[in-house]
C-alpha positions as CSV (number, residue, x, y, z in Angstrom):
1,M,-15.2,-0.3,27.5
2,H,-14.3,2.6,25.3
3,G,-11.1,4.5,24.8
4,Q,-10.9,8.2,23.6
5,I,-8.3,10.0,21.6
6,T,-8.2,13.8,21.7
7,I,-6.4,15.6,18.9
8,S,-5.9,19.3,19.0
9,Y,-6.2,21.2,15.7
10,P,-6.6,24.8,14.6
11,E,-10.2,25.8,13.8
12,M,-8.9,27.1,10.5
13,L,-8.2,23.6,9.4
14,A,-11.8,22.5,9.4
15,F,-12.8,25.9,8.0
16,S,-10.3,25.5,5.1
17,L,-12.0,22.2,4.2
18,K,-15.4,23.9,4.5
19,M,-16.5,21.7,7.3
20,R,-18.0,22.3,10.6
21,N,-15.9,21.0,13.6
22,Q,-18.2,18.0,14.1
23,E,-18.0,17.0,10.4
24,F,-14.2,17.4,10.5
25,E,-13.9,15.2,13.6
26,R,-16.1,12.5,12.0
27,E,-13.9,12.7,8.8
28,M,-10.8,12.2,10.8
29,K,-12.3,9.1,12.5
30,V,-13.3,7.7,9.1
31,I,-9.9,8.4,7.6
32,S,-8.1,6.8,10.4
33,L,-10.1,3.6,10.1
34,V,-9.7,3.5,6.4
35,K,-5.9,3.9,6.7
36,L,-5.7,1.1,9.4
37,Y,-7.8,-1.2,7.1
38,E,-5.5,-0.3,4.2
39,L,-2.4,-1.2,6.3
40,G,-4.0,-4.5,7.2
41,K,-4.2,-3.6,10.9
42,I,-8.0,-4.1,11.2
43,S,-10.7,-5.8,9.2
44,S,-13.5,-4.1,7.4
45,G,-16.0,-5.7,9.9
46,I,-14.3,-4.0,12.8
47,A,-14.1,-0.7,11.0
48,A,-17.7,-0.8,10.2
49,K,-18.6,-1.7,13.7
50,I,-16.6,1.3,15.1
51,L,-18.3,3.6,12.6
52,N,-21.7,2.0,13.3
53,I,-22.4,1.3,9.6
54,S,-22.8,-2.0,7.7
55,R,-19.6,-3.7,6.3
56,L,-20.9,-3.1,2.8
57,D,-21.2,0.6,3.6
58,F,-17.7,0.7,4.9
59,L,-16.5,-1.0,1.7
60,S,-18.2,1.7,-0.2
61,V,-16.5,4.4,1.8
62,L,-13.1,2.9,0.8
63,S,-13.8,4.0,-2.8
64,T,-14.2,7.6,-1.6
65,Y,-10.5,7.4,-0.4
66,H,-9.3,5.5,-3.4
67,T,-8.6,2.5,-1.3
68,S,-9.1,-1.0,-2.6
69,Y,-11.0,-3.6,-0.7
70,F,-9.2,-6.4,-2.5
71,S,-6.0,-6.3,-0.4
72,T,-7.5,-8.6,2.2
73,T,-5.8,-11.8,3.3
74,E,-7.6,-15.0,4.3
75,R,-7.1,-14.0,7.9
76,D,-9.0,-10.8,7.3
77,L,-11.8,-12.7,5.6
78,E,-12.1,-15.0,8.6
79,S,-12.1,-12.0,11.0
80,D,-14.8,-10.2,8.9
81,F,-16.9,-13.4,8.9
82,Y,-16.8,-13.7,12.7
83,N,-17.3,-9.9,13.3
84,A,-20.2,-9.6,10.8
């Protein structure tokens, strides 16, 4: 089962970032998951699964957004282990 979130935005926003609409939408999805990870709301394994990339690739993405992957708790590590 999948949910869907629709966000309206002016096309000039994507244009001002020099992105096509599809690129901008993907970027918003990635940024949302990075922030949820940073806040401790989801594990890196879950974020990676949603983005259809490996956990290692997601951890690499974190550096793009200046987010540390060392802020995980023991519970996060257990969750990552079971979701890997």
